[in-house]
N, C-alpha and C positions, 0 to 999 in steps of 0.2 A: 504494500500500500504506500503510504507516504514515508519518506526518509528525511530526517532532520539531523544535520551535522554541525558541530560547533567548530570544526576544523576543516580539513580538506579530505579528499578521497583519492586513492590510487586506482587508476584505470588501466587495465592491461598489463600490470606488473607493479613491482614494488620499488623500482628505481626512481630517482628524483625527477626524471623527465616525465614520469607517469603520474605525478602528484598534481591534482587539480585543486587549487585553493582559492580561486577567484572567479566569480561570475557576477556580472552587473549588466543591467539594461536600463535604458532611460531615454531622455531627450537631451539635445544639446542646442546651443545658441549660435548658429552660423551668422556670418556677416560677409558682405562682398567688399574686398579691398579696392580702393581707388575708383569705385563706381560712382558716377555723378548723379545717378537716379535713386529711386527708392524701390528696392526689390521686395518681393513677398516670399517668405519662407514657410513651408509647411512640411510635415512628415519628417522632421529632423530627429531621427532615432538612432540609437547605438546599442550594440550588444558586445560585451567584452567577455570572452571566455579565456581564462588564463591570460596570456599576453597578446592574444589576437583580438583586434577590434574591427568590427563592421559598423561603419557609420553611413547612414543614408540621409538624403535631403532632396527636397523638391524646391526649385528656385524659379520664380516668375519675374522676369525683367519687366520694368515699366516701359513707357514710350521714349525713354532717354537714349540718345546716341552717345556712345563712349568707346574710344579705340583702345582703352587699357586692357591689359591681359586679365583673363578670367581667373580670379583667385578667391576662394572661399576660406575665411579664417574661422577659428573657434572650435576646431575639433576637440572632443571631450578629453583626449589624452595625448600627450606628446609622443611622437613616433620614436622608435628605438634609435639611439645614436650609434650608427655603424659607419664604416668607411665607404662613403659615396654610394650607399644603397638607396634605391628608390622603391617605394611601395606603390601599389596600383589600385585599380578598381575598374569600374565600368560605368558607362552611360546606359541607363535602362530605358530612357525615353527622352525625346526632344521634339518639340514642335518647330524647331529651326529648319530652315532650308539649306543650311550649311552642308556642303557635299563631302567634305573631308572626314576621314575617321577622327574621332575625338578620343584621346587617351587621358585617363585620370592618374595623377601622380601625387604622392605625398613624399616629400623629401625627408631625409634622415634628420632626427632631432627637431621636428617641426610640428605645428598644429594647423597647417594650411593645406588646402587641396588646390592643385593647379591643373589646368587643362592644356593639352598639347596636341598637335597634329602628327601624322606619321613622319613628316620631315623634321620634326623637332621644334617647329614654330609654335609659339604661344597662341592659344585661341583667345580672341578678344571678345568683349561684350558685344561689339558690333557684329562679329561673326555669328554669334547665336541669334542676335536680332532683337529689335525693340518689340515689346509685348510678346515675347516668346518664352517658352518654358523648357527647363532641362531637369531631369531627375537622374541622380547618380549615386553610386555607392563607392566608398573608399575602404580598402582592406589593408591593414597595416599591423605591425608589431609594436608593442610598447615595452618599456623596461620592466 
C-alpha cells in the first residue's frame, strides 16, 4: 500500500549510486531576459528526482518586436558545474512560423534556458514572432 520514509531508499542495489534521497515537484518563476515586451507564462512546473531536473514552461510573447536572443531565466535549481557541459531539452510546441530547428540549452552552473538553431545561432524573440507561443522542457543535472 503506501510507503513513508524518513530517509532515502536504495533502488536496484545497495551502492551509493542507487540511493535515492531527493524528490521534489512544484512550480517555478520564469522571466525573459532583455525582452522589451510583456510575456505571459503558464504551466511552469518542475520535477526533481535525485539530481535530474525536468522543468517545463509555456511562454506567450506579446505584440512587441525584439531582436534579443531568447533567454528564459529563473530555473528552480542551478545546473551542475562541469567542464563546458551543456544540458538540453526540447520544444514540445510552437505557434511560430520559424522554419529552423530550435534547440534548448542550459549551460553549466546556470539557471537560464537559451534557444539555438542547428548552426549554433541564437534564436531571437523576433524569430519566434510577436503574439506567438512556445512550450519547452529543459532537462539538466544539479549538484
